[in-house]
N, C-alpha and C positions, 0 to 999 in steps of 0.2 A: 492426595498427591498433587504436586504442582506441575501443571502442563504448560506453564507460560513460556513462550519463546519470543525472540525478537528477530526482526528482519531489518536490513538496511540495504535498500535497492537503489541503484541508479536508474532514473526514468528518462526516457526520451519522448518527445512529442509535446512537451509543455512549451507554450509560447508566451505565457503571461501568468501573473498571480491568480487570475481567474481559473486557469487550467488546474493549478495546484489546489485551489480551494475546492473545485469540483471533484477532483480525485480524492482529496481528503474526506469529503462528505461521503463518497461512494464507499471508501474503505472503512470509515468509522461506522457506517450503517450495517456492516456485516456482523452477523451473530458470531461471537467468539473473539472479535477484535476489541481488545481492551483500550488501546489508544493508537491513533494514527496521526502522524505529522508529515506533511508534504511540503517541501521547500522548492519554490521555483528557482531562486538564485543558485541553489546547490544542485538542482535537478535530482533530488533524492526523496525517497519515501522511507520513513522510520515507523515501524509497527511493533506493537507488543500484542500478542494474541495467545489464545488458549488452543493449543494444538489438539486437544481432545474434542473441540467444538468445530474447528475449521482448519483445513490444511493449507500449507504454503501454495499448493497447486491451485486451490480454490481462490486464494488471494491473487495469485498471478492471473488467473482467468478474469477476475473482476477488473484488474488493471487493464488488461487487453480489451475487454468489452467496453471500457470507458474510453477507449481510443488511444491508449498510451502503450509504451513498450518498455520492458525491463531490459536494461543494457547489461550484458555479461562481459566479463573481461576476456 
């Protein structure tokens, strides 16, 4: 079975490309995250992950622990 899912979140708290790089490293290092791309200019994080290995809540927690916030509409 394929449990791959994608997330596209707006992120606040990034002030430079270094912030985006740090968050990308945090997310990429999580077990179950297939790919992570964080864009400072777009203020967004794009992820592909295995939902049988990690939940979106765990990913959200990692974003917040890294010092950033997910912006909801």
